[in-house]
N, C-alpha and C positions, 0 to 999 in steps of 0.2 A: 591417573598418576597422582601421587600424593603431593601436597604443597609443602614448601619449606620456607623457613624464615629468611628475611632479607639479610640477617647477619651471617647465615651459613651459606657460603658460596660453594656450590658443589661442582666438581669437575670429574668427568668420566674419561678415563684413559684406556685405549685399546692398543695392544702391541703383543706380538708373539715372542718377544725377547724379554726374559725376566730382568736382565740387568737394566734395560731401557725403562721398564716399568718402575723399578726401584729408584733409579736416578730421578725420574720425574716426580715420583711420590715424595721423596725427600725435599726436592726443590720447592714444590708447591705447598707442602705442609708448613715449611718455614715461613711462607707468606700468609699462612692462616687459612688456606683453602681446605675444604673437606674433599678428600680424594678417594675415588673408587677405581680399581684397576681390573681389567678383564683381558683375556688373551685370544679371543676369536670374534669374528663378526656375529655369530649366533649369540654369544654372551653379551654383546653390545645391545642387540635387540631385546633380549630378556631384561637387561638392566633398565632400558628406556621404558619398557612396558610396566615395570613395577615402581619406578621412581622418577623424579624430576631433577634435571641438571641444568646448570647455567652455561656450560660450555662442554663440547665434546672434542677430545684430542685423540686422533686415530692414525694408525699406520695404514699405508695403502697395500702392503704386502703381508700375506699370512702363509698358511701351510700349503696352499694349492700351488703357488709359485712364489718366487722371491724377487721378480724384476718387473712384471708387466703392470702391476697395480690394479688388475681387474677386480680382485676381491674387494679392495677398498672403494673402487668406483661403484660397484654393485651395492655395497653397504651404504654409501652416501644416498643413493636413491631410496633405499628402505628407511633410512633415518628421516629424510625429507617427508616421506609419506606418514611417518609416525608423529613428527614434531617439526613443522616447517619453521618455527621460530628459534630453534636451537642452533646457535652458531657452532660451526665445526671447523677445526683446524686439522689439516692433514699433514702427515710426515712421511718421508720416504728417504732411503739412502740411495735410491736409483732414480734421481730426478731427471726429468726432461721437460722441455717446453710443452710438448704434446700432452704429457700426463698432467701437468699443472693446469693447462687450459681445460682439459676434460673434467678434472676434479672441480674446478670452479663452475663449469656448466652444470654439474650435478649437485651443486649446493654448498661446496666448500667456501668458507669465508677467507681463509688464509692458507698459505702453502709454506711448509718448513722443511728444509733439507737437513738430514742428519749428517754429521753431528751438529747439534743446535747450539746457539749462543744463549746462555741462561738469561741475560738481561733482555735480549730480544724476545725470547719466549715469554717472559713475564709481562713485557709490554703488550704483546699480542693478546695474551689472556685477559689483561685488565680491560683492553679495548673491547674484546668480544663479550666479556661479562657485562659491561655497561650496556652494550647493544642488546644483549639478551633481556636484561631487566626492562629496557625500554619497550622491546617487542612484546614482552609478557604483559606489561601494563596496557599496551594498546589492544592486545588480545582480550584481556579481561574487560576493558571498557567496551569493546565491540560485542563481547558475549553478553554483557549486562544490557547494552542497548538492544540487542536482538531479543533478549528475554523480556524486557519491558514492552517492546513492539509486539511480541507474540501475545503477551497478556492483554495489551490494549486491543489487538485484533480480535481476540476471543471475547473481550467485553463488548466490543462494538458489534460483533455478530449476535451476541445475546440481546442487544438493544433492538435489533431488527425483528419484526414480527416473525414468529415461528410458523404461523399459518396465515393464509389469506382468508378474508371473510368468505363465507359461502351462504347463498340464499337461493330462493326460487327465481329471483329477479336478476341478481348481479353475479357476474363471473369475473374473477380477478387473476392476474398473473403479475409477479413482481420479482425483480432481481437487482442486486447491487454488487458490482465487481470493483473493488478498490484497485487503483494502479499500483499502490504499495500495500504493505501489510495492513495499514490503516488508512482511511481516507476521509474526505469531507462531504461525501454524498450520503444521503440516507432517504429511506421511504418509511412510511408508517401508515397504519390503519387505526382509527379511533372509533370505537363503538359509542354512539350517542343514543339518546332516548328516542322512543317512538319510531322504530324501524328506520333509523337514519345512521348512515355510516360516513365517516370522514376519511379521506386519504390525503397523504402529503408526499410530495417529492421535493427534495431540497438539495442545494449545493452551496456549501459555505466556502468563503474565500480561503485560499491556501491549500496545502497538501500535508500529508503526514500526521504526526501526533497532534500538533496545535489545532489543525483543522478537525481532526476526529473529536478532540475534547470540546471544541465549540459546537460541532454538530450534535453531540449528546446533550449539550446545554440547550440548544435550540429545540430539540425534540422534547425534552422534559418541560420546558417553558410552554411550548405550544400545547402539549397535552393538558397541562394544568389550566391554561386559559380556555381551551376548547370546551372543557366541561362546565364552563360558566355560560352555557348556551342560552340560558333563560334571560341573560342581560346583554349578551354580545352576539350580534350577527357576524358572519364571516368578515365583513369589511371592518367592523369594530374590533374583531379579534386580531386582525393584522395590525391595526393601529396600536392596540394594547401591547402586543408582543414587541412591536418596534420600539415603543417607549420604554419597555422593560430593558431592552438591550442598550438603548441610548443612555439609560441611567445607571446600568450596572456593568456593562461589558466594555472592553477596550474599544475605543472609537474607531480603530482601524479594522475591526472585525465586522464582517457583514455576511449575509446569506441571501441568495435568491431562493424563492420558495413558491410552489403552487399548492394551494389548499382548496379542497372541494368537499362539499357535503351532498350526499345522495339521499334523497327521500324516496324510499321504495314504494310507499303507498301513493304518493302524488306523482311519482315518476319524474322527478325534477333533479337537476344538478345545479347547485349554487356554488360559485367559485370566486376566488381572488387570486390574481397572479401578481406576486411581489417581485417584479423584476426578473422573472424566470423565463426560460425558453417557452414560448407559447405551446402548450399541448395541442395535439391534433385530434379533432373529432371527425369521425367518418360516418356518413349516412348515405343511403341510396339517394341518388340525385333527384328522383321524382318526389321525395319527401321534403317538406319544408323544415326549416330550422327556426323555431319560435324562441325568441329571447325577450327578457324584460330586465332592464337594468335597475338596480337598487343603489343609486349613486348617493354619495354623501352630499351635503349642501354645497360644498365647494370641492372641485377636483384639483385645486391648486395645492402644491406642496411647497413648503418653505425651503429656503437655501438652494434654490435652483433645480429641485427635482422635477421630473417631467410631469406635466399636468394630464389628469384624466387618462382613460384608456381609449385606444382606438376601437372601433366597432369590429365585429368578427369579420375577417376576410375569408373569401371563399375561392377555392380552386376546384374545378370539376373535371374529372378524367375517368374514362371507362365507366360512366354512370355511377360513380361514387363521389360524393361531395366531401372535400377535406376542408375543415375550418380550423383556424388558429384561435385559441382561447387567450385573449390578451387583456381583458378587463382587469384592472387592479391598480397598481402604483409602483413606487420604487422599491429597491432592495431593502431588506430588514437590517436595522442596526446602524445605518449610515447617516440618515437625515432625521432632523427633529420635527415633531408635530406633523407627521405625515397623515394624509387622508387617503383612504383607499376606496376604490369602487368595486362593487361586486356585480355579478351578472347571473341570472337564472335561466337555464335551458330546460325545455320540456323534452324528456327522453322518449325515444321510440324503440320498439323491438329491433334488435340487430345493431343498434348504435354501438360504436366502438370509439373509445378514448384512449390515447397513448400520451402519458406525461413522462418526460425524460429530462435528463441532465445533458449538458453539452458534450460530455464524454462519449455520448452515442454518436451524434452527428459530426463531432470533431475527431472521430477515429481516423487516423491517417494510414495510408498505404506506404509502401516502400519509396514511392516517388514524392511523398509529402502532400498528396492530395487527400482532402478529407472526404469522409463518407457523405456528409451533407444532408440537408433536409429533403432535397428532391429525391434522393435515392431512398430515404426512409418512406416518403410518400408513396413511391412506386411499390415498395414491398407491402405497405399497408393496403393499397388499392388492389393489388393482385391477390392478396391473401385475406381479405376482410371476412371471408366466409368461414375461416378457421376458428376454432375455439381460442380463448385468450391464451391458454398455455401453448397450444401449437403455434399460434402466431408469434408469441414471445420467442420460442425456440427457432422459428424461421428467421426472425430479425437477427438473433445472435449468429445464426449460420451465415447470413449475408454479410454481417459486419466482420466476422472472422475470415470469411473468404476474401473480403476487401482488404483487410489488414495483412493477411498472409503471415509473414514472419516479422512484420514491423512491431516494435515494442508498444505496449499500452502506455500512453503518456498521461492519461487522465482517468479519474474514476468514471465508471459507466453504470448508470442506474436508470431503470424505467419501470413504470406501472401501467399495465393494460387493464381497462375495465370494459366489459362487454355486457350489453343488456340482452338477456335471453329472449328468444322468440316465444 
């Protein structure tokens, strides 16, 4: 439908009586309205499909019968389907309470009985025109908001890696499902020198557009700092990124983040956990898990941040050991002068690592019970023999079965890494 200027208030009138149309035309034109008249329901639909109006004034009775108002009621439903914001005033010479109520139920804003009072009719029109302009502005604002959200969602999708790394040693699967069109979760893969690959799973504070913008900033900053690997170990990388955000970002914005570097030749994984959900590392229980910590001189963090990381905790079930990767420090962007700890793990064939955001474990069912880490562990232990992709799809199936028809309330993101046999 074509747009019209605010100065030109357009009224569409429908009635099968020429004298009624002419009387209303003269009345409204004297008030400065632009008037178009039609004489049938089909002509109303044609006019609405080719142009935009500020108010619709229609009779309820046409050629089919002259008393029931059925044609007008049917027309109201069709008008609502075409333009739900268009205020409609209905007229009839055969008024009844039942017809008036039904007309209102089908979208009519006002009900006028013929013959009408001119001043009353003009007052109704002024009120409905004002309402129409308000609704149109709201529609335009919502449409612009949706357009911007769609553009942001597309931009965010393009920021995510289009492909996961592939090698003879590593197998990856990754997914990010925002709760809204845009979200604050992201994952990333960063190719480093000497057959080393870094991967990231992050969750920034908040939701929607502000969170998405901050997530893209975190991603860009981390990428630029990670490539300074000759001077920064992972622990120093986290401290550098944290200071960057303390100096440049809103002090109320922060992110939890898990960062890991995998050395394919040495078969090691060095990681830092910045206040994030501890990823889970699975290994056959008969194999040992060898770790070596590269801690900073002091594990204390200023301004009350928690000190140092706990050692890896272990749970063994069904001959598969599940270990939580906790070494690191506080969230990024909230505390000043943070010192982070890193840990290095020697990897073995078949090892499986799952790094995730809390949108996975905090997926709720209809009763408000969350999926939880224990159910995630169970899925991993029962399916650790699967490929990274098949395991990822199995996790999604279990979460979807758990949530059933409950709405997704938080972004859901996870990365699976498996060491090939």
